[in-house]
C-alpha positions as CSV (number, residue, x, y, z in Angstrom):
1,M,-4.6,-1.7,-12.0
2,T,-4.1,-5.4,-12.8
3,P,-4.1,-7.8,-9.8
4,E,-0.3,-8.1,-10.0
5,E,0.0,-4.3,-9.9
6,V,-2.2,-4.2,-6.8
7,V,0.0,-6.7,-5.1
8,R,3.1,-4.9,-6.0
9,A,1.6,-1.7,-4.7
10,E,0.7,-3.4,-1.4
11,L,4.2,-4.7,-0.9
12,G,5.6,-1.3,-1.9
13,A,3.5,0.3,0.8
14,W,5.1,-2.1,3.3
15,E,8.6,-1.0,2.0
16,K,7.7,2.6,2.7
17,L,6.4,1.6,6.2
18,D,3.3,3.6,5.3
19,V,0.4,2.2,7.4
20,D,-2.3,4.4,5.6
21,A,-1.1,3.2,2.2
22,I,-1.0,-0.4,3.4
23,I,-4.6,-0.2,4.6
24,G,-5.6,1.6,1.4
25,C,-4.6,-1.4,-0.6
26,F,-7.1,-3.7,1.3
27,A,-10.8,-4.0,0.5
28,P,-12.9,-3.0,3.6
29,E,-13.9,-6.6,4.2
30,A,-10.4,-8.0,3.5
31,V,-9.0,-11.0,5.4
32,W,-5.3,-11.2,6.1
33,E,-3.9,-14.5,7.4
34,N,-0.4,-15.4,8.5
35,V,-1.0,-19.1,8.2
36,A,2.1,-20.3,10.1
37,S,1.3,-18.2,13.2
38,G,-2.5,-18.8,13.0
39,A,-3.1,-15.0,13.0
40,V,-6.2,-13.9,11.0
41,R,-7.4,-10.3,10.8
42,S,-10.6,-9.2,9.1
43,G,-11.5,-5.6,8.0
44,H,-9.6,-2.4,8.0
45,A,-9.7,-1.7,11.8
46,A,-8.2,-5.1,12.7
47,I,-5.7,-5.0,9.9
48,R,-4.6,-1.5,10.9
49,E,-4.2,-2.5,14.6
50,V,-1.8,-5.4,13.8
51,T,0.0,-3.4,11.1
52,E,0.6,-0.4,13.5
53,G,1.9,-2.8,16.2
54,Y,4.2,-4.4,13.7
55,M,5.5,-1.0,12.4
56,A,6.3,0.1,15.9
57,H,9.1,-2.4,15.9
58,T,10.1,-2.2,12.2
59,K,13.0,-0.1,11.0
60,S,13.0,-1.4,7.4
61,F,11.2,-3.8,5.2
62,R,11.9,-5.1,1.7
63,A,10.0,-7.7,-0.3
64,E,12.3,-9.5,-2.7
65,I,10.0,-11.1,-5.2
66,L,11.6,-14.3,-6.6
67,N,8.6,-15.4,-8.6
68,I,5.2,-14.0,-9.2
69,A,2.3,-15.7,-11.0
70,T,-1.3,-14.5,-11.8
71,S,-4.3,-16.6,-12.6
72,G,-7.4,-14.4,-13.0
73,N,-7.7,-12.4,-9.8
74,V,-5.3,-14.5,-7.8
75,V,-1.6,-13.5,-7.5
76,L,1.0,-15.9,-6.0
77,T,4.3,-14.6,-4.8
78,E,7.5,-16.5,-3.8
79,R,9.5,-13.9,-2.0
80,I,12.0,-13.2,0.7
81,D,10.9,-10.5,3.2
82,H,14.0,-8.7,4.6
83,V,12.9,-7.1,7.8
84,D,14.8,-5.1,10.5
85,Y,12.5,-5.8,13.5
86,D,13.7,-4.5,16.8
87,G,17.2,-4.2,15.5
88,R,17.3,-7.8,14.3
89,V,17.5,-8.4,10.6
90,V,15.3,-11.3,9.5
91,D,15.2,-12.8,6.0
92,L,12.0,-14.8,5.8
93,R,11.1,-17.0,2.8
94,I,7.4,-16.7,2.1
95,M,4.8,-18.0,-0.3
96,G,1.9,-15.6,-0.5
97,A,-1.6,-15.9,-2.1
98,F,-3.5,-12.6,-2.8
99,E,-7.0,-12.4,-4.0
100,V,-7.8,-9.1,-5.7
101,A,-11.2,-7.6,-6.5
102,E,-12.0,-4.1,-7.8
103,G,-8.4,-3.0,-7.4
104,K,-8.1,-4.0,-3.8
105,V,-6.7,-7.0,-1.9
106,R,-9.7,-9.0,-0.7
107,A,-7.7,-11.8,0.9
108,W,-4.0,-12.3,1.7
109,R,-2.5,-15.5,3.0
110,D,1.2,-15.9,3.7
111,Y,2.7,-19.3,4.2
112,F,6.1,-19.5,5.9
113,D,8.2,-21.5,8.3
114,M,8.2,-20.0,11.8
115,G,11.7,-21.4,12.1
116,G,12.9,-18.5,10.0
117,L,12.1,-16.2,12.9
118,S,14.6,-17.9,15.3
119,G,18.3,-18.1,15.4
């Protein structure tokens, strides 16, 4: 798979709310960082823990990709994540940077305004 296909598969796994598929898209040593919140997770176990916690509150998730660009093994996404979290629908504008190696996400950094989570 191309780096873009890997990223689309990762986001597709989120849309299915499939924790195993989500974790399967990450390299074992992957780092996932939500820059705005300061949360950083490393490795499958830590990423699984936070993903399962998130999924316990998530009824639906859809990543609307507005723009996507690839340079080598780096994929940048401008997207709106539409999430039903604890019965509250949130539309969060996000810029994401994914580093892909050997068909897996090695690093994922999302940049967003935490203000999108309020109100």
